[in-house]
C-alpha positions in Angstrom: 23.3 29.9 133.3 21.0 32.9 134.1 22.3 33.1 137.6 25.9 33.3 136.4 24.9 36.1 133.9 23.2 38.0 136.7 26.2 37.7 139.0 28.5 38.7 136.2 26.4 41.8 135.5 26.4 42.8 139.2 30.2 42.4 139.3 30.7 44.6 136.3 28.4 47.2 137.8 30.3 47.2 141.1 33.6 47.5 139.2 32.3 50.4 137.3 31.4 52.2 140.5 34.8 51.5 142.0 36.9 52.5 139.0 38.0 56.1 139.1 37.3 58.1 135.9 34.6 55.6 134.8 31.1 56.7 133.9 28.5 55.6 136.4 25.6 55.8 133.9 25.2 57.2 130.4 24.5 60.8 131.4 26.6 61.0 134.6 30.0 62.6 134.7 33.2 60.6 135.5 35.1 61.3 138.7 37.8 63.0 136.5 35.2 65.3 135.0 33.8 66.1 138.4 37.3 66.9 139.7 37.9 69.2 136.7 34.5 70.9 137.3 35.6 71.5 140.9 38.9 73.0 139.8 37.2 75.3 137.3 34.7 76.4 140.0 37.5 77.2 142.4 39.4 79.2 139.7 36.2 81.1 138.9 35.6 81.8 142.6 39.2 83.1 143.1 38.8 85.3 140.0 35.6 86.9 141.2 37.0 87.5 144.7 40.2 89.0 143.2 38.3 91.3 140.8 36.1 92.5 143.7 39.2 93.2 145.8 40.9 95.1 143.0 37.9 97.3 142.4 37.5 98.1 146.1 41.2 99.0 146.4 41.5 100.9 143.1 38.3 102.4 141.7 40.2 103.5 138.5 40.8 99.8 137.8 37.0 99.3 137.7 36.9 102.1 135.0 39.5 100.2 132.9 37.6 96.9 133.5 34.4 98.6 132.1 36.3 99.6 129.0 38.0 96.2 128.5 36.7 93.6 126.1 38.0 90.8 128.4 40.0 90.0 131.5 42.1 87.3 133.1 42.9 86.4 136.7 45.7 84.1 137.9 46.4 82.8 141.4 50.1 82.1 141.9 52.4 80.9 144.6 56.1 81.7 144.3 58.8 80.1 146.3 62.3 81.5 146.6 65.4 79.8 148.2 68.2 81.3 146.2 66.5 80.0 143.1 62.9 81.0 142.7 60.0 79.3 141.0 56.3 79.4 141.0 53.1 78.5 139.3 49.4 78.8 139.3 46.2 78.6 137.4 43.7 81.2 136.1 41.0 82.0 133.7 40.7 84.4 130.7 37.2 85.6 129.8 35.8 87.4 126.8 33.1 89.8 128.0 31.3 89.5 124.6 31.0 85.8 124.4 31.4 84.9 128.1 33.7 82.1 127.1 36.1 81.0 129.8 39.6 79.7 128.8 41.5 78.1 131.7 45.2 78.7 131.8 48.4 78.0 133.7 51.3 80.3 134.6 54.8 79.5 135.6 57.8 81.6 136.6 61.4 80.9 137.5 64.6 82.8 138.2 67.8 83.2 140.3 68.1 85.7 143.1 68.6 86.3 146.7 65.0 85.8 147.8 63.9 83.5 150.7 60.3 82.6 151.4 56.9 82.0 149.9 54.8 84.6 148.2 51.2 84.1 147.2 49.6 86.6 144.9 47.0 87.2 142.1 47.6 88.8 138.8 44.8 90.6 136.9 45.0 91.3 133.2 42.5 93.7 131.5 42.4 93.5 127.7 41.8 96.6 125.6 41.0 94.8 122.3 40.1 91.5 120.9 43.4 90.9 119.2 45.3 91.2 122.5 43.0 88.9 124.3 43.0 86.3 121.4 46.8 86.3 121.2 47.1 85.9 125.0 44.7 82.9 125.0 45.8 81.2 121.8 49.5 81.9 121.7 50.2 82.4 125.4 52.1 85.3 126.8 55.5 85.7 128.3 56.3 88.8 130.4 59.5 90.5 129.2 61.9 92.4 131.4 59.8 95.6 131.2 56.5 93.9 132.3 55.2 95.3 135.6 51.9 95.3 137.4 51.1 98.8 138.6 48.5 99.7 141.1 49.3 100.8 144.7 48.4 104.2 146.0 51.1 106.1 144.2 50.7 104.3 140.9 46.9 104.5 140.9 46.9 108.0 139.4 49.5 107.1 136.8 48.1 103.8 135.8 44.8 104.9 134.1 45.3 103.6 130.6 46.1 100.4 128.7 49.7 99.8 127.6 50.1 97.7 124.5 46.5 96.6 124.9 47.0 95.5 128.5 46.4 96.8 132.0 48.1 94.5 134.6 47.6 94.5 138.4 49.1 92.3 141.1 47.5 91.8 144.5 48.9 90.2 147.6 47.6 89.7 151.1 48.8 93.3 151.8 46.9 94.7 148.8 47.9 96.1 145.5 51.6 96.0 144.6 53.3 99.0 143.3 55.3 98.1 140.2 55.5 94.4 140.8 57.9 92.7 138.5 56.4 90.0 136.3 59.5 89.3 134.2 60.1 85.6 133.5 56.5 84.6 133.9 54.8 82.6 131.1 51.1 82.0 130.6 49.5 79.2 128.5 46.3 77.2 128.1 45.5 74.5 130.6 44.8 71.5 128.3 43.0 69.3 130.9 40.6 72.0 132.1 39.6 73.1 128.6 38.5 69.6 127.4 
């Protein structure tokens, strides 16, 4: 009887090791939690690299960042073949609390585009209300929402507009008046668990 109980215990332990998402021991993380940690770490790494790139290409953006109470960075891929669509992930951070809220973004539209475009969007928040509304209610870019940076826009874009300063970066650098219309941002439920 003891031999059967030992074999049964060993079998249960082996199954626990093999089952994805199952805790290996009381204090260890599940594979799902480890995967989510890896995704959060990657998002944070992209956010840091994007902010550094923005500040090196536009010193005035660093000044706005210093004034901001929080920021968000999103990494997006947009595909266009007559109908365009895209999506990505990002993080919004309150500078006061250091709290990270992981988010998603999505965009869609109809046009004459063809190809794939990878870019990052940086939001700088002037006040707590704007940041809180962005995180808690999400945000949808209207037809007038643009990201301004670029060499020509750098001089003009030195202030917040409606509590936000928005920049878009591509492999070529800062975009001048990049159109964000039709893009929506919302919390990433799984990464905020």
